[in-house]
N, CA and C of each residue as an Amber inpcrd file, in Angstrom:
protein
   246
  37.2610000  22.6200000  -9.1040000  38.5650000  22.2980000  -9.3790000
  39.2280000  23.2470000 -10.4030000  38.3340000  23.5890000 -11.4710000
  38.7950000  24.5070000 -12.5160000  39.0610000  25.9350000 -11.8930000
  38.4670000  26.3020000 -10.7610000  38.7770000  27.6150000 -10.2560000
  40.2550000  27.7540000  -9.8470000  40.8900000  26.6490000  -9.5030000
  42.3390000  26.6080000  -9.0580000  43.1320000  26.9700000 -10.4020000
  42.6240000  26.6950000 -11.5910000  43.3690000  26.9250000 -12.8120000
  42.6230000  27.9350000 -13.7370000  42.0010000  28.9060000 -13.1360000
  41.2300000  29.9040000 -13.8740000  42.0840000  30.6370000 -14.9210000
  41.4870000  30.7280000 -16.1660000  42.1130000  31.5560000 -17.2270000
  41.2950000  32.7190000 -17.5670000  40.5000000  33.1450000 -16.6580000
  39.5790000  34.2370000 -16.8630000  40.4020000  35.4630000 -17.1990000
  40.0290000  36.1900000 -18.2480000  40.7220000  37.2960000 -18.6930000
  41.9090000  37.0300000 -19.5410000  42.2190000  35.7650000 -19.8680000
  43.2480000  35.3510000 -20.6990000  42.7790000  35.0710000 -22.1150000
  43.6940000  35.1100000 -23.1570000  43.3800000  34.6710000 -24.4190000
  44.3880000  33.6080000 -24.8490000  43.8620000  32.4770000 -25.4010000
  44.7100000  31.3570000 -25.8140000  44.7040000  31.0970000 -27.2680000
  45.7550000  31.0640000 -27.9670000  45.8120000  30.6520000 -29.3230000
  46.1940000  29.1920000 -29.3820000  45.3200000  28.3400000 -29.9510000
  45.6060000  26.9010000 -30.0670000  45.7570000  26.4700000 -31.4670000
  46.9700000  26.1930000 -31.9270000  47.1250000  25.8690000 -33.3320000
  46.6250000  24.4490000 -33.5670000  46.2070000  24.2320000 -34.8000000
  45.6450000  22.9030000 -35.1550000  44.4110000  22.5450000 -34.3900000
  43.6010000  23.6180000 -34.0160000  42.5090000  23.4070000 -33.0580000
  41.1700000  23.2070000 -33.7140000  41.0800000  22.9280000 -35.0190000
  39.8140000  22.6780000 -35.6360000  39.2460000  21.3080000 -35.4480000
  40.2020000  20.4010000 -35.0600000  39.7270000  19.0210000 -34.7950000
  40.7690000  18.2860000 -33.9870000  40.4490000  17.1510000 -33.4810000
  41.4650000  16.2240000 -32.7580000  41.8810000  16.8390000 -31.3950000
  43.1970000  16.5960000 -31.1420000  43.6120000  17.0110000 -29.7540000
  43.5500000  18.4630000 -29.5870000  43.9350000  19.3050000 -30.6390000
  43.8380000  20.6970000 -30.5000000  42.4890000  21.3030000 -30.2290000
  41.4070000  20.5340000 -30.8060000  40.0720000  20.9580000 -30.6440000
  39.6850000  20.6150000 -29.1180000  40.0910000  19.5150000 -28.6010000
  39.9020000  19.2340000 -27.1640000  40.5620000  20.1740000 -26.2980000
  41.7060000  20.5400000 -26.6160000  42.5090000  21.5720000 -25.8050000
  41.8190000  22.9160000 -25.7660000  41.3000000  23.2500000 -27.0000000
  40.6190000  24.4930000 -27.0920000  39.4080000  24.5530000 -26.2130000
  38.5830000  23.4660000 -26.2340000  37.3780000  23.3720000 -25.3500000
  37.8620000  23.4180000 -23.8540000  38.8930000  22.7530000 -23.4710000
  39.3380000  22.7840000 -22.1280000  39.7300000  24.1280000 -21.6690000
  40.4390000  24.8300000 -22.4930000  40.8660000  26.1960000 -22.1130000
  39.7180000  27.1990000 -22.0680000  38.7340000  26.9010000 -22.8990000
  37.5370000  27.7700000 -22.8920000  36.8010000  27.5390000 -21.4790000
  36.7400000  26.1970000 -21.1900000  35.9570000  25.8490000 -19.9060000
  36.6180000  26.4490000 -18.7340000  37.9240000  26.6880000 -18.8870000
  38.7300000  27.2520000 -17.6870000  38.6910000  28.8230000 -17.7890000
  37.9180000  29.3110000 -18.7020000  37.6830000  30.7630000 -18.6390000
  38.3330000  31.6420000 -19.7870000  39.2380000  30.9980000 -20.5930000
  39.9880000  31.7580000 -21.5790000  39.1500000  32.0440000 -22.8320000
  39.2960000  33.1500000 -23.4620000  38.8460000  33.4260000 -24.8140000
  39.6970000  32.6150000 -25.6920000  39.2540000  31.8950000 -26.6570000
  40.0340000  30.9910000 -27.4130000  40.1460000  31.4590000 -28.8190000
  41.3220000  31.2700000 -29.4790000  41.6420000  31.4750000 -30.8910000
  41.8460000  30.1940000 -31.5190000  40.8990000  29.8420000 -32.3830000
  41.1460000  28.6080000 -33.1580000  41.9520000  28.8100000 -34.3980000
  42.6100000  27.8330000 -34.9250000  43.5410000  27.9400000 -36.0920000
  43.5460000  26.7140000 -36.8850000  43.5570000  26.9040000 -38.1910000
  43.7830000  25.7780000 -39.0700000  44.3260000  26.3900000 -40.3750000
  45.1020000  25.6240000 -41.1210000  45.6390000  26.0700000 -42.4330000
  44.6980000  25.6550000 -43.5420000  43.5180000  24.9770000 -43.1320000
  42.5600000  24.5680000 -44.1280000  41.2290000  25.3180000 -43.8180000
  40.6610000  25.9790000 -44.8240000  39.3970000  26.6530000 -44.5690000
  38.2180000  25.7780000 -44.0950000  38.0780000  24.6540000 -44.8970000
  37.0260000  23.8070000 -44.5700000  37.0800000  23.2620000 -43.1540000
  38.3050000  22.8630000 -42.7580000  38.5110000  22.3550000 -41.4250000
  38.2130000  23.3790000 -40.3790000  38.6790000  24.6510000 -40.7070000
  38.3870000  25.7530000 -39.6770000  36.8800000  25.9980000 -39.5660000
  36.2480000  26.0110000 -40.6680000  34.8050000  26.2370000 -40.7080000
  34.0490000  25.0850000 -39.9480000  34.4230000  23.9080000 -40.1130000
  33.8050000  22.7640000 -39.4060000  34.0420000  22.8590000 -37.9220000
  35.3170000  23.1450000 -37.5520000  35.6990000  23.2420000 -36.1430000
  34.8810000  24.3660000 -35.4760000  34.7250000  25.5430000 -36.1890000
  34.0370000  26.6990000 -35.6690000  32.5430000  26.2380000 -35.4440000
  31.9450000  25.6600000 -36.4110000  30.5680000  25.2070000 -36.3510000
  30.3590000  24.2240000 -35.2190000  31.2800000  23.3400000 -35.0190000
  31.1940000  22.2780000 -33.8500000  31.3560000  23.0680000 -32.4570000
  32.2540000  23.9950000 -32.4030000  32.3640000  24.7550000 -31.1200000
  31.0700000  25.5310000 -30.8880000  30.4950000  26.1780000 -31.8730000
  29.3110000  27.0590000 -31.6880000  28.1700000  26.0750000 -31.3530000
  28.1010000  24.9290000 -31.8780000  26.9880000  23.9930000 -31.5950000
  27.0850000  23.3660000 -30.1710000  28.1860000  23.4700000 -29.5250000
  28.5010000  23.1170000 -28.1580000  28.2690000  24.2020000 -27.2990000
  27.8120000  25.3300000 -27.7420000  27.4080000  26.4050000 -26.8570000
  28.4780000  27.3840000 -26.5750000  29.6300000  27.3190000 -27.2600000
  30.6730000  28.3330000 -27.0500000  30.3660000  29.6260000 -27.7520000
  30.2720000  30.7010000 -26.9780000  29.7980000  31.9370000 -27.4670000
  30.8100000  32.5390000 -28.4140000  30.2340000  33.1080000 -29.5390000
  31.1840000  33.7280000 -30.6020000  31.9400000  34.9580000 -30.0080000
  31.4500000  35.4680000 -28.8960000  32.1720000  36.5680000 -28.2770000
  33.4280000  36.1660000 -27.5750000  33.5020000  34.7920000 -27.2480000
  34.5940000  34.2300000 -26.5910000  35.3870000  33.4380000 -27.5450000
  35.1580000  33.4980000 -28.8180000  35.8260000  32.6370000 -29.8800000
  36.3260000  33.5830000 -30.9440000  37.6180000  33.4720000 -31.1850000
  38.2280000  34.1920000 -32.3660000  38.7220000  33.1390000 -33.2590000
  38.8490000  33.5360000 -34.5190000  39.3780000  32.6280000 -35.5360000
  40.5130000  33.2340000 -36.2100000  41.5030000  32.4120000 -36.5690000
  42.6410000  32.9070000 -37.3130000  42.9640000  31.9780000 -38.4850000
  43.1900000  32.5390000 -39.6720000  43.5250000  31.6530000 -40.7400000
  44.9630000  31.8020000 -41.1460000  45.4080000  31.0980000 -42.0750000
  46.8640000  31.0660000 -42.3970000  47.4110000  32.5240000 -42.8100000
  46.5730000  33.2980000 -43.4320000  47.0900000  34.6290000 -43.8030000
  46.0140000  35.6980000 -43.4000000  46.4960000  36.9140000 -43.3570000
  45.4710000  38.0450000 -42.9750000  44.3000000  38.0550000 -44.0770000
  44.7150000  37.9850000 -45.3440000  43.6850000  37.9670000 -46.3050000
  42.7420000  36.8220000 -46.1140000  43.1720000  35.6390000 -45.8090000
  42.3200000  34.5410000 -45.5740000  41.4900000  34.7110000 -44.3390000
  41.9040000  35.4090000 -43.3610000  41.1260000  35.6350000 -42.1110000
  39.9660000  36.6390000 -42.4440000  40.3260000  37.6600000 -43.1590000
  39.4200000  38.7050000 -43.5580000  38.2850000  38.0260000 -44.4100000
  38.5940000  37.1700000 -45.3420000  37.6720000  36.5660000 -46.1710000
  36.8100000  35.5920000 -45.3140000  37.4390000  34.8000000 -44.5060000
  36.7170000  33.9080000 -43.5640000  35.6600000  34.6370000 -42.7150000
  36.1280000  35.7380000 -42.1100000  35.1690000  36.5780000 -41.2630000
  34.0190000  37.2050000 -42.1080000  34.3900000  37.6190000 -43.2850000
  33.3630000  38.1360000 -44.1850000  32.3220000  37.1410000 -44.5020000
  32.7970000  35.9570000 -44.9040000  31.8650000  34.8970000 -45.2080000
  31.0030000  34.4490000 -44.0740000  31.4980000  34.5410000 -42.8650000
  30.8620000  34.0900000 -41.6620000  30.0360000  35.2980000 -41.0750000
  30.2010000  36.4770000 -41.6750000  29.5700000  37.7170000 -41.2130000
  29.8060000  37.9930000 -39.7710000  31.0760000  37.8950000 -39.4110000
  31.6210000  38.1400000 -38.0130000  32.0000000  39.6390000 -37.9590000
C-alpha cells in the first residue's frame, strides 16, 4: 500500500516533530521513503526525539535535524558529532 504513496527521493521537513503528532508524522513519512528533517525550538526535546527515532532503527543518513537558529543547529550537530 505504501508503494502507492512512495516518497522515495523526497525530503520532508516536519515542524514540531520531536514528539507527539509531529513525531508520528515524521515516522510515517520516513516509512514512505522520505528523508526526514525533524525540528524543535527546544534542544532537549529535539535531542530526545532524535534518540527515539534512532532507537526505532531510523538511519542517521536518512535523518536530518534543524534547530531554531543556524548557530543552534551547528552546536547541536557538533555535540552529537554528526
